[in-house]
C-alpha positions in Angstrom: -16.4 20.2 11.8 -18.3 20.6 8.9 -16.6 20.9 5.2 -15.0 23.7 4.0 -17.6 23.5 0.6 -15.4 25.9 -1.4 -12.9 24.7 -4.0 -11.2 27.9 -4.2 -9.8 27.3 -0.9 -8.0 23.7 -1.8 -6.0 25.6 -4.8 -5.1 28.2 -1.6 -3.6 25.5 -0.8 -2.5 23.6 -3.2 -0.6 27.6 -4.2 2.8 27.4 -2.6 2.2 23.8 -1.3 4.8 21.0 -2.8 3.6 18.5 0.1 1.7 15.7 -1.8 -2.5 15.6 -1.0 -4.4 12.7 -0.2 -7.8 12.6 -0.5 -9.7 10.4 1.2 -13.2 10.0 0.3 -15.8 9.9 2.9 -18.7 8.3 1.1 -21.7 7.0 2.2 -21.8 3.4 4.0 -18.0 3.5 3.7 -16.5 1.9 6.9 -14.9 4.6 9.3 -11.7 2.0 10.0 -10.8 2.9 6.1 -11.4 5.8 6.5 -9.4 7.0 9.6 -6.1 4.1 8.6 -5.0 6.0 5.3 -5.7 8.9 7.0 -3.5 8.4 9.9 -0.8 6.2 8.8 -0.3 9.3 5.4 -0.5 11.9 8.0 2.5 10.5 10.1 4.7 12.5 7.1 5.6 15.8 6.7 5.4 15.5 3.0 1.4 14.8 2.7 -1.6 17.4 3.5 -4.4 15.4 3.8 -8.5 16.3 2.9 -11.2 14.3 3.9 -13.2 15.1 1.0 -17.3 14.2 1.4 -20.6 16.1 0.2 -23.5 16.0 3.3 -25.7 16.9 0.3 -24.9 13.5 -1.8 -25.1 11.5 1.5 -28.4 12.9 2.5 -30.3 10.9 -0.7 -28.5 8.1 -0.2 -31.5 5.7 0.5 -29.9 2.7 -0.9 -29.5 1.6 2.7 -31.3 -1.6 4.1 -31.7 0.9 7.7 -29.4 1.1 10.2 -26.0 -1.1 9.9 -24.7 -3.1 12.9 -21.0 -2.6 10.9 -19.0 1.0 12.4 -19.5 2.8 9.4 -18.8 6.9 8.6 -21.8 8.8 9.9 -19.8 10.2 12.0 -16.7 11.4 10.0 -17.0 14.9 9.1 -15.3 16.1 5.6 -12.4 18.4 6.2 -13.0 19.8 2.6 -15.6 19.3 0.1 -16.1 17.0 -2.9 -14.9 19.3 -5.7 -11.6 19.4 -3.4 -10.6 16.1 -5.1 -9.5 18.4 -7.8 -6.3 19.2 -6.5 -5.8 15.2 -4.7 -2.3 13.9 -6.2 -3.4 10.8 -4.1 -7.2 9.5 -3.8 -8.4 6.7 -1.6 -11.9 5.1 -2.0 -12.2 3.4 1.6 -14.0 0.7 1.7 -18.0 0.7 2.5 -21.1 -1.6 3.2 -23.5 -3.4 0.4 -20.9 -2.6 -1.8 -23.8 -4.2 -4.7 -25.7 -0.9 -4.0 -25.0 2.5 -6.3 -22.7 5.1 -4.8 -23.7 8.8 -5.3 -22.6 9.9 -9.4 -20.8 12.3 -7.6 -18.3 10.2 -5.9 -17.7 8.3 -8.8 -17.5 11.1 -11.5 -14.9 12.8 -8.6 -12.9 9.1 -8.8 -13.3 9.2 -12.3 -11.7 12.3 -13.6 -8.7 12.9 -10.8 -7.5 9.1 -13.2 -8.2 10.7 -16.0 -5.5 13.6 -14.6 -3.6 11.1 -13.8 -3.7 11.3 -9.8 -2.7 7.8 -8.2 -5.5 5.6 -6.8 -6.1 3.3 -4.0 -8.5 1.7 -2.8 -9.1 -1.1 0.5 -11.2 -4.1 0.9 -15.0 -3.2 -1.8 -13.8 0.6 -2.6 -12.9 -1.0 -5.6 -16.3 -1.9 -6.4 -16.4 2.3 -6.7 -13.6 1.9 -8.7 -14.9 -0.6 -11.1 -18.3 1.1 -11.5 -15.8 3.8 -13.0 -14.9 1.8 -15.7 -11.0 2.5 -14.2 -10.6 -1.1 -13.5 -11.4 -2.6 -17.5 -8.6 -4.0 -18.4 -6.9 -3.7 -15.5 -5.4 -6.0 -12.5 -7.3 -5.6 -9.0 -8.0 -7.5 -5.9 -10.1 -7.3 -2.7 -10.9 -8.9 0.4 -11.3 -12.8 -0.1 -15.2 -12.3 0.3 -16.0 -10.3 -2.3 -13.5 -11.9 -5.2 -16.3 -14.0 -6.8 -18.7 -11.3 -6.7 -16.2 -8.6 -8.5 -15.4 -10.9 -10.4 -19.0 -11.6 -12.1 -20.8 -8.1 -11.3 -17.1 -6.8 -13.4 -16.0 -9.1 -16.1 -13.9 -6.8 -17.4 -11.7 -6.7 -14.1 -8.9 -9.3 -13.7 -9.7 -10.2 -10.4 -6.4 -11.7 -8.2 -6.8 -13.8 -5.5 -5.4 -13.8 -2.2 -3.3 -11.2 -3.1 -2.7 -8.0 -0.3 -2.9 -5.8 -2.3 -2.3 -5.4 -6.1 -0.7 -2.1 -8.0 -1.5 -2.2 -11.6 0.0 1.8 -13.1 -1.2 4.2 -11.3 -4.5 2.2 -9.9 -3.5 0.0 -6.3 -6.3 -2.1 -4.5 -6.1 -4.0 -1.5 -7.6 -6.5 0.8 -9.5 -5.4 4.1 -8.4 -3.0 6.5 -5.0 -4.4 7.6 -4.1 -4.5 4.1 -4.8 -1.2 3.6 -1.6 -0.2 5.6 0.5 -2.4 4.1 -0.8 -0.4 0.7 -0.4 3.2 2.1 3.0 2.3 3.2 3.7 0.9 -0.1 2.4 4.6 -1.5 5.8 5.8 0.7 7.6 4.5 -0.4 7.6 4.7 -3.6 7.7 8.2 -2.9 10.1 8.6 -0.3 11.9 5.4 -0.1 12.6 2.3 2.0 13.7 4.6 5.5 11.4 6.6 5.6 8.4 3.4 5.0 9.3 2.2 7.8 9.9 5.0 10.1 6.4 5.2 9.9 5.4 1.9 10.2 7.1 2.5 13.8 5.3 5.8 14.0 1.8 3.3 13.8 3.7 0.4 16.0 4.0 -2.1 12.8 6.6 -3.9 11.7 7.5 -3.6 8.5 5.1 -3.5 5.4 4.6 -7.1 4.2 4.4 -7.4 -0.3 2.3 -7.2 -2.5 2.4 -11.3 -2.8 1.8 -12.1 0.6 -1.6 -13.9 0.9 -4.5 -12.4 3.0 -4.0 -15.4 4.8 -3.3 -19.1 4.5 -5.2 -22.7 5.0 -4.2 -24.7 8.2 -3.3 -23.3 11.6 0.8 -21.9 12.0 3.7 -23.9 12.7 4.3 -25.5 16.1 7.6 -23.6 16.7 8.7 -20.0 16.7 12.2 -21.3 15.5 11.6 -19.5 12.1 11.6 -16.3 13.4 15.2 -16.4 14.4 16.4 -18.2 11.2 14.6 -15.1 9.2 16.4 -12.9 11.6 20.0 -14.7 10.9 19.3 -14.5 7.4 19.3 -10.9 7.7 22.4 -10.3 10.1 24.2 -12.2 7.0 22.2 -11.3 3.9 25.8 -10.5 2.3 27.0 -14.3 3.3 25.9 -16.8 0.4 22.4 -17.8 1.5 20.6 -21.0 0.5 17.5 -23.0 1.2 19.7 -25.7 2.6 21.6 -23.4 4.9 18.6 -22.2 6.6 16.9 -25.3 7.0 20.1 -26.5 8.5 20.4 -23.4 11.6 16.2 -23.9 11.9 17.1 -27.5 12.7 14.8 -29.1 10.3 14.9 -31.2 7.7 14.4 -29.0 3.9 11.0 -30.6 2.8 9.5 -29.0 6.2 11.3 -25.9 6.5 10.2 -25.0 3.2 6.8 -25.5 3.6 6.9 -24.2 7.5 8.8 -21.1 5.6 5.9 -20.6 3.5 3.1 -21.2 5.0 4.7 -18.3 7.9 5.4 -15.9 5.3 3.3 -16.7 1.9 6.7 -16.6 -0.3 9.1 -19.8 -0.8 12.6 -19.2 1.2 13.9 -17.4 -1.6 12.2 -14.7 -3.1 11.8 -14.0 0.4 15.7 -14.0 0.6 15.6 -11.6 -2.5 13.0 -9.2 -1.1 15.2 -8.8 1.9 18.3 -8.0 -0.5 16.4 -5.6 -1.9 15.5 -3.6 0.8 18.6 -4.3 2.5 20.2 -2.4 -0.7 17.6 0.4 -0.7 18.2 1.2 2.7 21.9 2.3 2.0 21.6 3.9 -1.1 18.9 6.1 0.7 21.1 6.6 3.6 25.0 5.7 3.2 27.3 7.3 0.8 28.5 4.0 0.1 29.5 2.5 -3.6 27.5 0.3 -6.1 30.4 -2.2 -5.9 30.0 -1.8 -2.0 26.7 -2.4 -1.3 26.2 -5.3 -4.0 28.9 -7.1 -1.1 27.1 -5.9 1.6 23.2 -6.7 0.4 24.2 -10.5 -0.9 24.4 -10.1 -4.3 28.1 -9.9 -5.6 29.0 -8.0 -8.6 28.2 -4.7 -9.0 26.5 -5.8 -12.7 24.7 -8.5 -10.7 23.0 -5.9 -8.7 22.3 -3.4 -11.4 20.8 -5.9 -13.6 18.4 -7.6 -10.5 17.8 -4.1 -9.1 16.6 -2.4 -12.4 14.8 -5.4 -12.7 13.0 -5.7 -9.5 12.8 -1.6 -8.9 12.6 -0.2 -11.9 15.0 2.6 -12.0 19.3 1.7 -11.4 20.6 2.3 -7.9 21.9 5.6 -8.8 19.3 7.3 -9.9 17.2 5.9 -6.7 19.7 7.1 -4.9 19.4 10.5 -6.4 15.8 10.8 -5.8 15.4 8.7 -2.2 18.7 10.0 -0.9 17.1 14.1 -1.7 14.4 12.5 0.3 16.2 11.9 3.4 17.8 15.2 3.8 14.3 16.9 3.1 12.7 14.4 5.4 15.7 15.4 8.2 14.9 18.9 7.9 10.9 18.7 8.7 10.8 16.3 11.2 
């Protein structure tokens, strides 16, 4: 399917349509997987309208590649919209691409830069961060990329604070991620921000994925995974008893490991200390209840293990950025809308 080539068609699609428009750039040398993953994930929810934007004229003059690549690039991906339609996007996705040290046509960089200037959110997958950095959008910001490219990113763009071994990093309206797998996590994070935890979990199920991993989880862990599978059972036990007083010692006792051995294995499996993981589960549980139930804040505080309502409000606001009541008002309406559109 060729690109539509007319910006007024983007305007017509925007007129009277309150869906969030996601524009994925079909750039030269782009990895096809990094284009198809966000198209598939965002396409699972009716609140998004997905464009794949490109300019075949710009692609044709891209002579920077050293010849045919053994890597699956987006040569066979046909844009559904022209590059000018990026103007109408609320979210712009910049996929990873081969040879990130080589330039990307200025038309693509300009489209990303203008989108950022008007307040659109930008998501870079893998080496797509190099295109963002080339626009100057990342100067003074923190970003990440695939671990194989972090040193190159730091050397090429010294104005960027590069975060090592992170799945994704969100700095303001810009979200950068590691490889294609973490691109799924980044997309689910955006969906969670837009429509809530319950919706994001449903989309994760639709794409046959477990709940999205958090930004702070590592891209990789050194060494072999622990030989026993008992910690999964312990994590399930924690979730089932999230309203009770959970301590590291109780988790270690449940797993039948010493405290020190338990902590070491837990960090290796999850990428975070046990109590950090527990705190995340409490927040996720509270989000689900705020979105799907009419329980009072006091009842949710107890069910999620926060103890008092005051403690719950303080922690929730610190971690999520809004009060529980404000979160409920935003995402309860989303749940009602979603029930009528799916």
